[in-house]
N, C-alpha and C positions, 0 to 999 in steps of 0.2 A: 222210168215208168211214167207214162202219160196219165194224167188225172182225167177221168171221164166226167162228162156233165152230170151223170147220176151221182158220182162220188162227191162232187161239189155241192149238189142239192142236199145230199145226205149229211154232209159236214155242216152246212148251214142249219139243217134241222137239229142236229145234235147240239149245236151251239145255242140255238134258241130255247131248247128245253130247260136249260138252267137247273138240272137236277143235282149238280155237284159243283164244287169248286174246280177251278181249272186243273189243278193237280190230279183230282179224282177223275175228271173227264179224260185226261191224258192217260191215266192208268187203264181205264176201260178200253180206250182206243188201242193201246199197246197190247192188251190181252186179246182183243178180238181181231186186231189187224187193220180195221178200217171203219169209217163211219157207215159205210154200206153194210158191213156185217152187223153192226148194232141195229140198224133199221130193219134189216132182213130178219133178225131174231127178236124183234120187239115184242112179239106175242109169246115167245118161248125162251126168253133170255136165260132162265134158270137152267135150261138144257146145255147151254154153252158157257155159262158163267154161274156155276152152282152157288157161289157165295154172294150173288147179287142181293142187294138190300131190298126190303119191301118198298122203300121209296123209289128205287130205280125201276122195279117191276111196275109200280103204279104209274110212274111218269111215262114209261115206254108204252103203256096201254093207251095213253092219250097223245101219242106221237103224230097221229094223222093230221091234226089241225096245224101242227108246226111244219109238217111235210108240205101241206098245201101252201102255206105262207112262203116256204123256202122255194118251192117251184115257181111261184109268182115273182119272187125277187130275182131268181135266176133269169127268167124270161125277160123281165124289165131290164136287167143289166145287159143282156145280150142285145136287146133292141136299142138301148141307149148307146152301147158301144158301136154298133153298126152305124147309127146316126152320126156319131162323133167322127167316125172314120170317113163318112161321106160328106162331112161338113154341114150337117143339118142342125 
């Protein structure tokens, strides 16, 4: 399975939120299947993860600022990578 650019951006977003320890983040990823699923359900996480903590619900409500940062990082990385490949 090929990882899409959006999944990469969403994975960066989830890692930036820092709402859990690594093991807890992994557990949520395994339950929902992807970082994209977490981001897609950030406003209704209890619908897909009924045992979600209040801390997780609150953190996901503020995910947009992390999503913007992740998108910017992804774009920068892609531009740097192209420049490196072209010898710039």
